[in-house]
mmCIF file as Biopython writes it, N, C-alpha, C and O atoms, coordinates in Angstrom:
data_model
#
loop_
_atom_site.group_PDB
_atom_site.id
_atom_site.type_symbol
_atom_site.label_atom_id
_atom_site.label_alt_id
_atom_site.label_comp_id
_atom_site.label_asym_id
_atom_site.label_entity_id
_atom_site.label_seq_id
_atom_site.pdbx_PDB_ins_code
_atom_site.Cartn_x
_atom_site.Cartn_y
_atom_site.Cartn_z
_atom_site.occupancy
_atom_site.B_iso_or_equiv
_atom_site.auth_seq_id
_atom_site.auth_asym_id
_atom_site.pdbx_PDB_model_num
ATOM 1   N N  . MET A ? 1  ? 15.455 24.736 -171.307 1.0 0.0 1  A 1 
ATOM 2   C CA . MET A ? 1  ? 15.956 24.326 -170.040 1.0 0.0 1  A 1 
ATOM 3   C C  . MET A ? 1  ? 16.907 25.780 -170.194 1.0 0.0 1  A 1 
ATOM 4   O O  . MET A ? 1  ? 17.207 26.120 -171.338 1.0 0.0 1  A 1 
ATOM 5   N N  . GLY A ? 2  ? 17.216 26.341 -169.418 1.0 0.0 2  A 1 
ATOM 6   C CA . GLY A ? 2  ? 17.737 27.347 -168.656 1.0 0.0 2  A 1 
ATOM 7   C C  . GLY A ? 2  ? 17.160 28.377 -168.001 1.0 0.0 2  A 1 
ATOM 8   O O  . GLY A ? 2  ? 16.208 28.032 -167.301 1.0 0.0 2  A 1 
ATOM 9   N N  . GLU A ? 3  ? 17.503 29.883 -167.993 1.0 0.0 3  A 1 
ATOM 10  C CA . GLU A ? 3  ? 16.362 30.862 -167.510 1.0 0.0 3  A 1 
ATOM 11  C C  . GLU A ? 3  ? 16.320 32.081 -168.265 1.0 0.0 3  A 1 
ATOM 12  O O  . GLU A ? 3  ? 16.958 32.525 -169.220 1.0 0.0 3  A 1 
ATOM 13  N N  . LEU A ? 4  ? 15.412 32.472 -167.577 1.0 0.0 4  A 1 
ATOM 14  C CA . LEU A ? 4  ? 15.407 34.003 -168.693 1.0 0.0 4  A 1 
ATOM 15  C C  . LEU A ? 4  ? 15.674 35.240 -167.883 1.0 0.0 4  A 1 
ATOM 16  O O  . LEU A ? 4  ? 15.545 35.374 -166.666 1.0 0.0 4  A 1 
ATOM 17  N N  . THR A ? 5  ? 16.068 36.115 -168.769 1.0 0.0 5  A 1 
ATOM 18  C CA . THR A ? 5  ? 16.613 37.110 -167.750 1.0 0.0 5  A 1 
ATOM 19  C C  . THR A ? 5  ? 16.037 38.136 -166.671 1.0 0.0 5  A 1 
ATOM 20  O O  . THR A ? 5  ? 15.125 38.651 -167.318 1.0 0.0 5  A 1 
ATOM 21  N N  . GLU A ? 6  ? 16.030 38.429 -166.063 1.0 0.0 6  A 1 
ATOM 22  C CA . GLU A ? 6  ? 15.128 39.876 -165.020 1.0 0.0 6  A 1 
ATOM 23  C C  . GLU A ? 6  ? 14.411 40.439 -166.351 1.0 0.0 6  A 1 
ATOM 24  O O  . GLU A ? 6  ? 13.214 40.711 -166.438 1.0 0.0 6  A 1 
ATOM 25  N N  . ALA A ? 7  ? 14.983 40.510 -166.956 1.0 0.0 7  A 1 
ATOM 26  C CA . ALA A ? 7  ? 14.047 41.938 -168.195 1.0 0.0 7  A 1 
ATOM 27  C C  . ALA A ? 7  ? 12.864 40.604 -168.967 1.0 0.0 7  A 1 
ATOM 28  O O  . ALA A ? 7  ? 11.778 41.016 -169.375 1.0 0.0 7  A 1 
ATOM 29  N N  . GLU A ? 8  ? 13.060 39.689 -169.048 1.0 0.0 8  A 1 
ATOM 30  C CA . GLU A ? 8  ? 12.182 39.252 -169.934 1.0 0.0 8  A 1 
ATOM 31  C C  . GLU A ? 8  ? 11.454 38.880 -168.643 1.0 0.0 8  A 1 
ATOM 32  O O  . GLU A ? 8  ? 10.380 39.459 -168.806 1.0 0.0 8  A 1 
ATOM 33  N N  . THR A ? 9  ? 11.399 38.388 -167.692 1.0 0.0 9  A 1 
ATOM 34  C CA . THR A ? 9  ? 10.560 37.538 -166.846 1.0 0.0 9  A 1 
ATOM 35  C C  . THR A ? 9  ? 9.426  38.250 -166.559 1.0 0.0 9  A 1 
ATOM 36  O O  . THR A ? 9  ? 9.407  39.479 -166.628 1.0 0.0 9  A 1 
ATOM 37  N N  . ASP A ? 10 ? 8.586  37.662 -166.279 1.0 0.0 10 A 1 
ATOM 38  C CA . ASP A ? 10 ? 6.850  38.172 -165.994 1.0 0.0 10 A 1 
ATOM 39  C C  . ASP A ? 10 ? 6.796  37.280 -164.224 1.0 0.0 10 A 1 
ATOM 40  O O  . ASP A ? 10 ? 6.343  37.821 -163.215 1.0 0.0 10 A 1 
ATOM 41  N N  . GLY A ? 11 ? 7.227  36.234 -164.264 1.0 0.0 11 A 1 
ATOM 42  C CA . GLY A ? 11 ? 7.123  35.883 -163.576 1.0 0.0 11 A 1 
ATOM 43  C C  . GLY A ? 11 ? 8.131  34.715 -162.846 1.0 0.0 11 A 1 
ATOM 44  O O  . GLY A ? 11 ? 9.006  34.410 -163.656 1.0 0.0 11 A 1 
ATOM 45  N N  . PHE A ? 12 ? 8.256  34.079 -161.751 1.0 0.0 12 A 1 
ATOM 46  C CA . PHE A ? 12 ? 9.227  33.891 -161.062 1.0 0.0 12 A 1 
ATOM 47  C C  . PHE A ? 12 ? 8.933  32.482 -159.990 1.0 0.0 12 A 1 
ATOM 48  O O  . PHE A ? 12 ? 8.435  32.742 -158.895 1.0 0.0 12 A 1 
ATOM 49  N N  . GLY A ? 13 ? 9.184  31.304 -160.256 1.0 0.0 13 A 1 
ATOM 50  C CA . GLY A ? 13 ? 8.784  30.499 -158.940 1.0 0.0 13 A 1 
ATOM 51  C C  . GLY A ? 13 ? 9.718  29.117 -158.711 1.0 0.0 13 A 1 
ATOM 52  O O  . GLY A ? 13 ? 10.377 28.604 -159.615 1.0 0.0 13 A 1 
ATOM 53  N N  . LEU A ? 14 ? 9.656  28.667 -157.483 1.0 0.0 14 A 1 
ATOM 54  C CA . LEU A ? 14 ? 10.800 28.045 -156.666 1.0 0.0 14 A 1 
ATOM 55  C C  . LEU A ? 14 ? 10.013 26.944 -156.095 1.0 0.0 14 A 1 
ATOM 56  O O  . LEU A ? 14 ? 9.406  27.191 -155.053 1.0 0.0 14 A 1 
ATOM 57  N N  . VAL A ? 15 ? 9.924  25.784 -156.600 1.0 0.0 15 A 1 
ATOM 58  C CA . VAL A ? 15 ? 9.155  24.502 -155.825 1.0 0.0 15 A 1 
ATOM 59  C C  . VAL A ? 15 ? 10.003 23.433 -155.301 1.0 0.0 15 A 1 
ATOM 60  O O  . VAL A ? 15 ? 10.888 23.071 -156.075 1.0 0.0 15 A 1 
ATOM 61  N N  . GLY A ? 16 ? 9.949  22.900 -154.281 1.0 0.0 16 A 1 
ATOM 62  C CA . GLY A ? 16 ? 10.972 21.607 -154.304 1.0 0.0 16 A 1 
ATOM 63  C C  . GLY A ? 16 ? 10.570 21.065 -153.387 1.0 0.0 16 A 1 
ATOM 64  O O  . GLY A ? 16 ? 10.032 21.742 -152.510 1.0 0.0 16 A 1 
ATOM 65  N N  . ASP A ? 17 ? 10.668 19.762 -153.254 1.0 0.0 17 A 1 
ATOM 66  C CA . ASP A ? 17 ? 10.452 18.981 -151.914 1.0 0.0 17 A 1 
ATOM 67  C C  . ASP A ? 17 ? 11.697 18.373 -151.313 1.0 0.0 17 A 1 
ATOM 68  O O  . ASP A ? 17 ? 12.491 17.675 -151.944 1.0 0.0 17 A 1 
ATOM 69  N N  . PRO A ? 18 ? 11.800 18.711 -149.991 1.0 0.0 18 A 1 
ATOM 70  C CA . PRO A ? 18 ? 13.107 18.403 -149.737 1.0 0.0 18 A 1 
ATOM 71  C C  . PRO A ? 18 ? 13.275 17.085 -149.030 1.0 0.0 18 A 1 
ATOM 72  O O  . PRO A ? 18 ? 14.356 16.831 -148.498 1.0 0.0 18 A 1 
ATOM 73  N N  . SER A ? 19 ? 12.076 16.061 -148.981 1.0 0.0 19 A 1 
ATOM 74  C CA . SER A ? 19 ? 12.901 14.724 -148.685 1.0 0.0 19 A 1 
ATOM 75  C C  . SER A ? 19 ? 13.155 14.447 -149.547 1.0 0.0 19 A 1 
ATOM 76  O O  . SER A ? 19 ? 14.294 13.981 -149.543 1.0 0.0 19 A 1 
ATOM 77  N N  . CYS A ? 20 ? 12.543 14.448 -150.785 1.0 0.0 20 A 1 
ATOM 78  C CA . CYS A ? 20 ? 13.203 13.792 -151.802 1.0 0.0 20 A 1 
ATOM 79  C C  . CYS A ? 20 ? 14.274 14.403 -152.539 1.0 0.0 20 A 1 
ATOM 80  O O  . CYS A ? 20 ? 14.817 13.747 -153.428 1.0 0.0 20 A 1 
ATOM 81  N N  . GLY A ? 21 ? 14.719 15.789 -152.239 1.0 0.0 21 A 1 
ATOM 82  C CA . GLY A ? 21 ? 15.430 16.330 -153.246 1.0 0.0 21 A 1 
ATOM 83  C C  . GLY A ? 21 ? 15.559 17.541 -154.230 1.0 0.0 21 A 1 
ATOM 84  O O  . GLY A ? 21 ? 16.401 18.395 -154.506 1.0 0.0 21 A 1 
ATOM 85  N N  . ASP A ? 22 ? 14.036 17.108 -154.698 1.0 0.0 22 A 1 
ATOM 86  C CA . ASP A ? 22 ? 13.500 17.900 -156.049 1.0 0.0 22 A 1 
ATOM 87  C C  . ASP A ? 22 ? 13.454 19.017 -156.003 1.0 0.0 22 A 1 
ATOM 88  O O  . ASP A ? 22 ? 12.654 19.441 -155.170 1.0 0.0 22 A 1 
ATOM 89  N N  . GLN A ? 23 ? 14.301 20.169 -156.887 1.0 0.0 23 A 1 
ATOM 90  C CA . GLN A ? 23 ? 13.545 21.357 -156.816 1.0 0.0 23 A 1 
ATOM 91  C C  . GLN A ? 23 ? 13.424 22.081 -158.175 1.0 0.0 23 A 1 
ATOM 92  O O  . GLN A ? 23 ? 14.550 22.048 -158.671 1.0 0.0 23 A 1 
ATOM 93  N N  . MET A ? 24 ? 12.687 22.632 -158.888 1.0 0.0 24 A 1 
ATOM 94  C CA . MET A ? 24 ? 12.526 23.001 -159.557 1.0 0.0 24 A 1 
ATOM 95  C C  . MET A ? 24 ? 12.248 25.143 -159.413 1.0 0.0 24 A 1 
ATOM 96  O O  . MET A ? 24 ? 11.435 25.748 -158.715 1.0 0.0 24 A 1 
ATOM 97  N N  . MET A ? 25 ? 13.755 25.934 -160.799 1.0 0.0 25 A 1 
ATOM 98  C CA . MET A ? 25 ? 13.485 26.898 -161.326 1.0 0.0 25 A 1 
ATOM 99  C C  . MET A ? 25 ? 12.589 27.097 -162.328 1.0 0.0 25 A 1 
ATOM 100 O O  . MET A ? 25 ? 12.630 26.564 -163.437 1.0 0.0 25 A 1 
ATOM 101 N N  . LEU A ? 26 ? 11.463 28.174 -161.772 1.0 0.0 26 A 1 
ATOM 102 C CA . LEU A ? 26 ? 10.814 27.644 -163.252 1.0 0.0 26 A 1 
ATOM 103 C C  . LEU A ? 26 ? 10.675 29.719 -163.451 1.0 0.0 26 A 1 
ATOM 104 O O  . LEU A ? 26 ? 10.513 30.456 -162.478 1.0 0.0 26 A 1 
ATOM 105 N N  . TRP A ? 27 ? 10.798 30.235 -164.944 1.0 0.0 27 A 1 
ATOM 106 C CA . TRP A ? 27 ? 10.833 31.878 -165.239 1.0 0.0 27 A 1 
ATOM 107 C C  . TRP A ? 27 ? 9.656  31.707 -166.154 1.0 0.0 27 A 1 
ATOM 108 O O  . TRP A ? 27 ? 9.324  30.578 -166.516 1.0 0.0 27 A 1 
ATOM 109 N N  . ILE A ? 28 ? 8.961  32.867 -166.575 1.0 0.0 28 A 1 
ATOM 110 C CA . ILE A ? 28 ? 7.963  33.090 -167.636 1.0 0.0 28 A 1 
ATOM 111 C C  . ILE A ? 28 ? 7.648  33.991 -168.095 1.0 0.0 28 A 1 
ATOM 112 O O  . ILE A ? 28 ? 7.239  34.850 -167.313 1.0 0.0 28 A 1 
ATOM 113 N N  . ALA A ? 29 ? 7.646  34.260 -169.269 1.0 0.0 29 A 1 
ATOM 114 C CA . ALA A ? 29 ? 7.331  35.297 -169.698 1.0 0.0 29 A 1 
ATOM 115 C C  . ALA A ? 29 ? 5.821  35.266 -170.615 1.0 0.0 29 A 1 
ATOM 116 O O  . ALA A ? 29 ? 5.259  34.250 -171.024 1.0 0.0 29 A 1 
ATOM 117 N N  . VAL A ? 30 ? 5.454  36.419 -170.759 1.0 0.0 30 A 1 
ATOM 118 C CA . VAL A ? 30 ? 3.772  36.665 -170.977 1.0 0.0 30 A 1 
ATOM 119 C C  . VAL A ? 30 ? 3.691  37.915 -172.092 1.0 0.0 30 A 1 
ATOM 120 O O  . VAL A ? 30 ? 4.464  38.855 -172.281 1.0 0.0 30 A 1 
ATOM 121 N N  . ARG A ? 31 ? 2.445  37.541 -172.751 1.0 0.0 31 A 1 
ATOM 122 C CA . ARG A ? 31 ? 2.601  38.440 -174.050 1.0 0.0 31 A 1 
ATOM 123 C C  . ARG A ? 31 ? 1.348  38.416 -174.710 1.0 0.0 31 A 1 
ATOM 124 O O  . ARG A ? 31 ? 1.305  38.016 -175.873 1.0 0.0 31 A 1 
ATOM 125 N N  . HIS A ? 32 ? 0.253  38.815 -174.089 1.0 0.0 32 A 1 
ATOM 126 C CA . HIS A ? 32 ? -0.966 39.691 -175.216 1.0 0.0 32 A 1 
ATOM 127 C C  . HIS A ? 32 ? -1.880 38.002 -174.280 1.0 0.0 32 A 1 
ATOM 128 O O  . HIS A ? 32 ? -2.663 37.322 -174.942 1.0 0.0 32 A 1 
ATOM 129 N N  . GLY A ? 33 ? -1.644 37.731 -173.172 1.0 0.0 33 A 1 
ATOM 130 C CA . GLY A ? 33 ? -1.945 36.847 -172.298 1.0 0.0 33 A 1 
ATOM 131 C C  . GLY A ? 33 ? -1.839 35.145 -172.659 1.0 0.0 33 A 1 
ATOM 132 O O  . GLY A ? 33 ? -2.612 34.225 -172.392 1.0 0.0 33 A 1 
ATOM 133 N N  . ARG A ? 34 ? -0.656 35.170 -173.311 1.0 0.0 34 A 1 
ATOM 134 C CA . ARG A ? 34 ? -0.169 33.515 -173.827 1.0 0.0 34 A 1 
ATOM 135 C C  . ARG A ? 34 ? 1.361  33.848 -173.051 1.0 0.0 34 A 1 
ATOM 136 O O  . ARG A ? 34 ? 1.832  34.945 -172.751 1.0 0.0 34 A 1 
ATOM 137 N N  . ILE A ? 35 ? 1.908  32.531 -172.863 1.0 0.0 35 A 1 
ATOM 138 C CA . ILE A ? 35 ? 3.150  32.336 -172.564 1.0 0.0 35 A 1 
ATOM 139 C C  . ILE A ? 35 ? 3.839  32.297 -173.767 1.0 0.0 35 A 1 
ATOM 140 O O  . ILE A ? 35 ? 3.795  31.496 -174.701 1.0 0.0 35 A 1 
ATOM 141 N N  . ALA A ? 36 ? 4.497  33.328 -173.573 1.0 0.0 36 A 1 
ATOM 142 C CA . ALA A ? 36 ? 6.211  33.806 -174.599 1.0 0.0 36 A 1 
ATOM 143 C C  . ALA A ? 36 ? 7.155  32.985 -174.287 1.0 0.0 36 A 1 
ATOM 144 O O  . ALA A ? 36 ? 8.029  32.725 -175.114 1.0 0.0 36 A 1 
ATOM 145 N N  . ASN A ? 37 ? 7.153  32.618 -173.466 1.0 0.0 37 A 1 
ATOM 146 C CA . ASN A ? 37 ? 8.854  31.295 -173.339 1.0 0.0 37 A 1 
ATOM 147 C C  . ASN A ? 37 ? 8.534  31.177 -171.755 1.0 0.0 37 A 1 
ATOM 148 O O  . ASN A ? 37 ? 7.926  31.816 -170.896 1.0 0.0 37 A 1 
ATOM 149 N N  . ILE A ? 38 ? 9.257  30.048 -171.862 1.0 0.0 38 A 1 
ATOM 150 C CA . ILE A ? 38 ? 8.976  29.041 -170.708 1.0 0.0 38 A 1 
ATOM 151 C C  . ILE A ? 38 ? 10.852 29.421 -170.587 1.0 0.0 38 A 1 
ATOM 152 O O  . ILE A ? 38 ? 11.501 29.922 -171.505 1.0 0.0 38 A 1 
ATOM 153 N N  . ALA A ? 39 ? 11.390 29.037 -169.269 1.0 0.0 39 A 1 
ATOM 154 C CA . ALA A ? 39 ? 12.898 28.340 -168.940 1.0 0.0 39 A 1 
ATOM 155 C C  . ALA A ? 39 ? 12.236 28.161 -167.746 1.0 0.0 39 A 1 
ATOM 156 O O  . ALA A ? 39 ? 11.380 28.769 -167.103 1.0 0.0 39 A 1 
ATOM 157 N N  . PHE A ? 40 ? 13.211 26.630 -167.582 1.0 0.0 40 A 1 
ATOM 158 C CA . PHE A ? 40 ? 13.288 26.443 -165.635 1.0 0.0 40 A 1 
ATOM 159 C C  . PHE A ? 40 ? 14.674 25.073 -166.569 1.0 0.0 40 A 1 
ATOM 160 O O  . PHE A ? 40 ? 15.011 24.470 -167.588 1.0 0.0 40 A 1 
ATOM 161 N N  . LYS A ? 41 ? 15.001 25.467 -164.681 1.0 0.0 41 A 1 
ATOM 162 C CA . LYS A ? 41 ? 15.720 24.081 -164.580 1.0 0.0 41 A 1 
ATOM 163 C C  . LYS A ? 41 ? 15.522 23.023 -163.383 1.0 0.0 41 A 1 
ATOM 164 O O  . LYS A ? 41 ? 15.137 23.131 -162.218 1.0 0.0 41 A 1 
ATOM 165 N N  . MET A ? 42 ? 15.782 22.380 -163.866 1.0 0.0 42 A 1 
ATOM 166 C CA . MET A ? 42 ? 14.788 21.386 -162.616 1.0 0.0 42 A 1 
ATOM 167 C C  . MET A ? 42 ? 16.170 20.274 -162.424 1.0 0.0 42 A 1 
ATOM 168 O O  . MET A ? 42 ? 17.040 19.925 -163.222 1.0 0.0 42 A 1 
ATOM 169 N N  . PHE A ? 43 ? 15.839 19.823 -160.597 1.0 0.0 43 A 1 
ATOM 170 C CA . PHE A ? 43 ? 17.298 19.142 -159.867 1.0 0.0 43 A 1 
ATOM 171 C C  . PHE A ? 43 ? 16.106 17.824 -159.152 1.0 0.0 43 A 1 
ATOM 172 O O  . PHE A ? 43 ? 15.177 17.951 -158.354 1.0 0.0 43 A 1 
ATOM 173 N N  . GLY A ? 44 ? 16.642 16.640 -159.844 1.0 0.0 44 A 1 
ATOM 174 C CA . GLY A ? 44 ? 15.925 15.562 -158.898 1.0 0.0 44 A 1 
ATOM 175 C C  . GLY A ? 44 ? 16.221 14.298 -159.716 1.0 0.0 44 A 1 
ATOM 176 O O  . GLY A ? 44 ? 17.284 14.026 -160.274 1.0 0.0 44 A 1 
ATOM 177 N N  . CYS A ? 45 ? 15.289 13.700 -159.692 1.0 0.0 45 A 1 
ATOM 178 C CA . CYS A ? 45 ? 14.979 12.424 -160.153 1.0 0.0 45 A 1 
ATOM 179 C C  . CYS A ? 45 ? 14.959 12.576 -161.559 1.0 0.0 45 A 1 
ATOM 180 O O  . CYS A ? 45 ? 15.055 13.730 -161.977 1.0 0.0 45 A 1 
ATOM 181 N N  . PRO A ? 46 ? 14.805 11.212 -162.772 1.0 0.0 46 A 1 
ATOM 182 C CA . PRO A ? 46 ? 14.739 11.299 -163.705 1.0 0.0 46 A 1 
ATOM 183 C C  . PRO A ? 46 ? 13.161 11.541 -163.972 1.0 0.0 46 A 1 
ATOM 184 O O  . PRO A ? 46 ? 12.999 12.628 -164.525 1.0 0.0 46 A 1 
ATOM 185 N N  . GLY A ? 47 ? 12.262 11.023 -163.800 1.0 0.0 47 A 1 
ATOM 186 C CA . GLY A ? 47 ? 11.082 11.521 -163.689 1.0 0.0 47 A 1 
ATOM 187 C C  . GLY A ? 47 ? 10.292 13.104 -163.673 1.0 0.0 47 A 1 
ATOM 188 O O  . GLY A ? 47 ? 9.552  13.636 -164.501 1.0 0.0 47 A 1 
ATOM 189 N N  . ALA A ? 48 ? 10.904 13.645 -162.120 1.0 0.0 48 A 1 
ATOM 190 C CA . ALA A ? 48 ? 10.834 14.670 -162.286 1.0 0.0 48 A 1 
ATOM 191 C C  . ALA A ? 48 ? 11.288 15.798 -163.298 1.0 0.0 48 A 1 
ATOM 192 O O  . ALA A ? 48 ? 10.645 16.805 -163.598 1.0 0.0 48 A 1 
ATOM 193 N N  . ILE A ? 49 ? 12.450 15.440 -163.729 1.0 0.0 49 A 1 
ATOM 194 C CA . ILE A ? 49 ? 13.247 16.033 -165.080 1.0 0.0 49 A 1 
ATOM 195 C C  . ILE A ? 49 ? 12.281 15.990 -165.933 1.0 0.0 49 A 1 
ATOM 196 O O  . ILE A ? 49 ? 11.734 17.066 -166.174 1.0 0.0 49 A 1 
ATOM 197 N N  . ALA A ? 50 ? 11.722 14.599 -166.729 1.0 0.0 50 A 1 
ATOM 198 C CA . ALA A ? 50 ? 11.387 14.143 -167.582 1.0 0.0 50 A 1 
ATOM 199 C C  . ALA A ? 50 ? 9.890  15.156 -167.432 1.0 0.0 50 A 1 
ATOM 200 O O  . ALA A ? 50 ? 9.846  15.978 -168.348 1.0 0.0 50 A 1 
ATOM 201 N N  . THR A ? 51 ? 9.149  15.209 -166.836 1.0 0.0 51 A 1 
ATOM 202 C CA . THR A ? 51 ? 7.748  15.732 -166.383 1.0 0.0 51 A 1 
ATOM 203 C C  . THR A ? 51 ? 7.900  17.260 -166.340 1.0 0.0 51 A 1 
ATOM 204 O O  . THR A ? 51 ? 6.926  18.000 -166.485 1.0 0.0 51 A 1 
ATOM 205 N N  . SER A ? 52 ? 9.475  17.831 -166.083 1.0 0.0 52 A 1 
ATOM 206 C CA . SER A ? 52 ? 9.175  19.409 -166.714 1.0 0.0 52 A 1 
ATOM 207 C C  . SER A ? 52 ? 9.615  19.398 -167.769 1.0 0.0 52 A 1 
ATOM 208 O O  . SER A ? 52 ? 10.577 20.162 -167.699 1.0 0.0 52 A 1 
ATOM 209 N N  . SER A ? 53 ? 9.549  19.016 -168.764 1.0 0.0 53 A 1 
ATOM 210 C CA . SER A ? 53 ? 10.234 19.037 -170.034 1.0 0.0 53 A 1 
ATOM 211 C C  . SER A ? 53 ? 8.667  19.402 -171.108 1.0 0.0 53 A 1 
ATOM 212 O O  . SER A ? 53 ? 8.383  20.048 -172.117 1.0 0.0 53 A 1 
ATOM 213 N N  . MET A ? 54 ? 8.004  18.529 -170.118 1.0 0.0 54 A 1 
ATOM 214 C CA . MET A ? 54 ? 6.388  19.002 -170.622 1.0 0.0 54 A 1 
ATOM 215 C C  . MET A ? 54 ? 5.853  20.425 -170.650 1.0 0.0 54 A 1 
ATOM 216 O O  . MET A ? 54 ? 4.767  20.532 -171.222 1.0 0.0 54 A 1 
ATOM 217 N N  . LEU A ? 55 ? 6.241  21.246 -170.286 1.0 0.0 55 A 1 
ATOM 218 C CA . LEU A ? 55 ? 5.806  23.263 -170.058 1.0 0.0 55 A 1 
ATOM 219 C C  . LEU A ? 55 ? 6.292  22.812 -171.725 1.0 0.0 55 A 1 
ATOM 220 O O  . LEU A ? 55 ? 6.886  21.875 -172.259 1.0 0.0 55 A 1 
ATOM 221 N N  . ALA A ? 56 ? 5.654  24.073 -172.136 1.0 0.0 56 A 1 
ATOM 222 C CA . ALA A ? 56 ? 5.121  24.325 -173.344 1.0 0.0 56 A 1 
ATOM 223 C C  . ALA A ? 56 ? 5.015  25.901 -173.388 1.0 0.0 56 A 1 
ATOM 224 O O  . ALA A ? 56 ? 4.705  26.731 -172.533 1.0 0.0 56 A 1 
ATOM 225 N N  . ASP A ? 57 ? 5.377  25.988 -174.657 1.0 0.0 57 A 1 
ATOM 226 C CA . ASP A ? 57 ? 5.170  27.753 -174.668 1.0 0.0 57 A 1 
ATOM 227 C C  . ASP A ? 57 ? 3.594  27.664 -175.454 1.0 0.0 57 A 1 
ATOM 228 O O  . ASP A ? 57 ? 2.963  26.674 -175.823 1.0 0.0 57 A 1 
ATOM 229 N N  . GLY A ? 58 ? 3.261  29.147 -175.535 1.0 0.0 58 A 1 
ATOM 230 C CA . GLY A ? 58 ? 1.785  29.177 -176.276 1.0 0.0 58 A 1 
ATOM 231 C C  . GLY A ? 58 ? 0.674  28.859 -176.071 1.0 0.0 58 A 1 
ATOM 232 O O  . GLY A ? 58 ? -0.317 28.925 -176.797 1.0 0.0 58 A 1 
ATOM 233 N N  . LYS A ? 59 ? 0.817  28.464 -174.967 1.0 0.0 59 A 1 
ATOM 234 C CA . LYS A ? 59 ? -0.755 28.480 -174.304 1.0 0.0 59 A 1 
ATOM 235 C C  . LYS A ? 59 ? -1.260 29.738 -173.578 1.0 0.0 59 A 1 
ATOM 236 O O  . LYS A ? 59 ? -0.576 30.688 -173.196 1.0 0.0 59 A 1 
ATOM 237 N N  . SER A ? 60 ? -2.847 29.528 -173.438 1.0 0.0 60 A 1 
ATOM 238 C CA . SER A ? 60 ? -2.882 31.031 -173.405 1.0 0.0 60 A 1 
ATOM 239 C C  . SER A ? 60 ? -2.605 31.031 -171.413 1.0 0.0 60 A 1 
ATOM 240 O O  . SER A ? 60 ? -2.631 29.879 -170.982 1.0 0.0 60 A 1 
ATOM 241 N N  . VAL A ? 61 ? -2.435 31.815 -170.610 1.0 0.0 61 A 1 
ATOM 242 C CA . VAL A ? 61 ? -2.100 31.741 -169.237 1.0 0.0 61 A 1 
ATOM 243 C C  . VAL A ? 61 ? -3.548 31.583 -168.664 1.0 0.0 61 A 1 
ATOM 244 O O  . VAL A ? 61 ? -3.459 32.214 -167.610 1.0 0.0 61 A 1 
ATOM 245 N N  . GLU A ? 62 ? -4.462 31.247 -168.718 1.0 0.0 62 A 1 
ATOM 246 C CA . GLU A ? 62 ? -5.618 30.485 -168.501 1.0 0.0 62 A 1 
ATOM 247 C C  . GLU A ? 62 ? -6.016 29.197 -168.642 1.0 0.0 62 A 1 
ATOM 248 O O  . GLU A ? 62 ? -6.866 28.538 -168.044 1.0 0.0 62 A 1 
ATOM 249 N N  . ASP A ? 63 ? -5.161 28.905 -169.653 1.0 0.0 63 A 1 
ATOM 250 C CA . ASP A ? 63 ? -4.958 27.051 -170.196 1.0 0.0 63 A 1 
ATOM 251 C C  . ASP A ? 63 ? -3.891 26.766 -169.088 1.0 0.0 63 A 1 
ATOM 252 O O  . ASP A ? 63 ? -4.104 25.878 -168.262 1.0 0.0 63 A 1 
ATOM 253 N N  . ALA A ? 64 ? -2.614 27.594 -169.058 1.0 0.0 64 A 1 
ATOM 254 C CA . ALA A ? 64 ? -1.835 27.239 -167.985 1.0 0.0 64 A 1 
ATOM 255 C C  . ALA A ? 64 ? -2.112 27.020 -167.129 1.0 0.0 64 A 1 
ATOM 256 O O  . ALA A ? 64 ? -1.505 26.096 -166.589 1.0 0.0 64 A 1 
ATOM 257 N N  . ARG A ? 65 ? -3.054 27.593 -166.483 1.0 0.0 65 A 1 
ATOM 258 C CA . ARG A ? 65 ? -3.492 27.838 -164.918 1.0 0.0 65 A 1 
ATOM 259 C C  . ARG A ? 65 ? -4.608 26.295 -164.112 1.0 0.0 65 A 1 
ATOM 260 O O  . ARG A ? 65 ? -4.610 25.628 -163.077 1.0 0.0 65 A 1 
ATOM 261 N N  . SER A ? 66 ? -5.411 26.395 -165.416 1.0 0.0 66 A 1 
ATOM 262 C CA . SER A ? 66 ? -6.456 25.080 -165.279 1.0 0.0 66 A 1 
ATOM 263 C C  . SER A ? 66 ? -5.746 23.664 -165.483 1.0 0.0 66 A 1 
ATOM 264 O O  . SER A ? 66 ? -6.120 22.690 -164.830 1.0 0.0 66 A 1 
ATOM 265 N N  . GLY A ? 67 ? -4.705 23.585 -166.417 1.0 0.0 67 A 1 
ATOM 266 C CA . GLY A ? 67 ? -4.053 22.703 -166.822 1.0 0.0 67 A 1 
ATOM 267 C C  . GLY A ? 67 ? -4.862 22.372 -168.552 1.0 0.0 67 A 1 
ATOM 268 O O  . GLY A ? 67 ? -4.660 21.659 -169.535 1.0 0.0 67 A 1 
ATOM 269 N N  . SER A ? 68 ? -5.305 22.844 -168.338 1.0 0.0 68 A 1 
ATOM 270 C CA . SER A ? 68 ? -6.094 22.158 -169.812 1.0 0.0 68 A 1 
ATOM 271 C C  . SER A ? 68 ? -4.936 22.369 -171.210 1.0 0.0 68 A 1 
ATOM 272 O O  . SER A ? 68 ? -4.296 23.420 -171.228 1.0 0.0 68 A 1 
ATOM 273 N N  . THR A ? 69 ? -4.735 21.440 -172.233 1.0 0.0 69 A 1 
ATOM 274 C CA . THR A ? 69 ? -4.092 21.545 -173.146 1.0 0.0 69 A 1 
ATOM 275 C C  . THR A ? 69 ? -4.498 22.172 -174.093 1.0 0.0 69 A 1 
ATOM 276 O O  . THR A ? 69 ? -3.800 22.293 -175.099 1.0 0.0 69 A 1 
#
């Protein structure tokens, strides 16, 4: 959890569902085609927070995009 500085960040995303109040801010750093670092801030229900914690560094960008493990 947390956030990356602007200098560290290669991508940023903001998603949410206004009807239930969930919101996620996500920062990503990519090096040599692999996720070098991810940071996020999640606001919402316990299920949404727990799901967010499953993000993992080290995946290739392609695996992360496709949802592969």
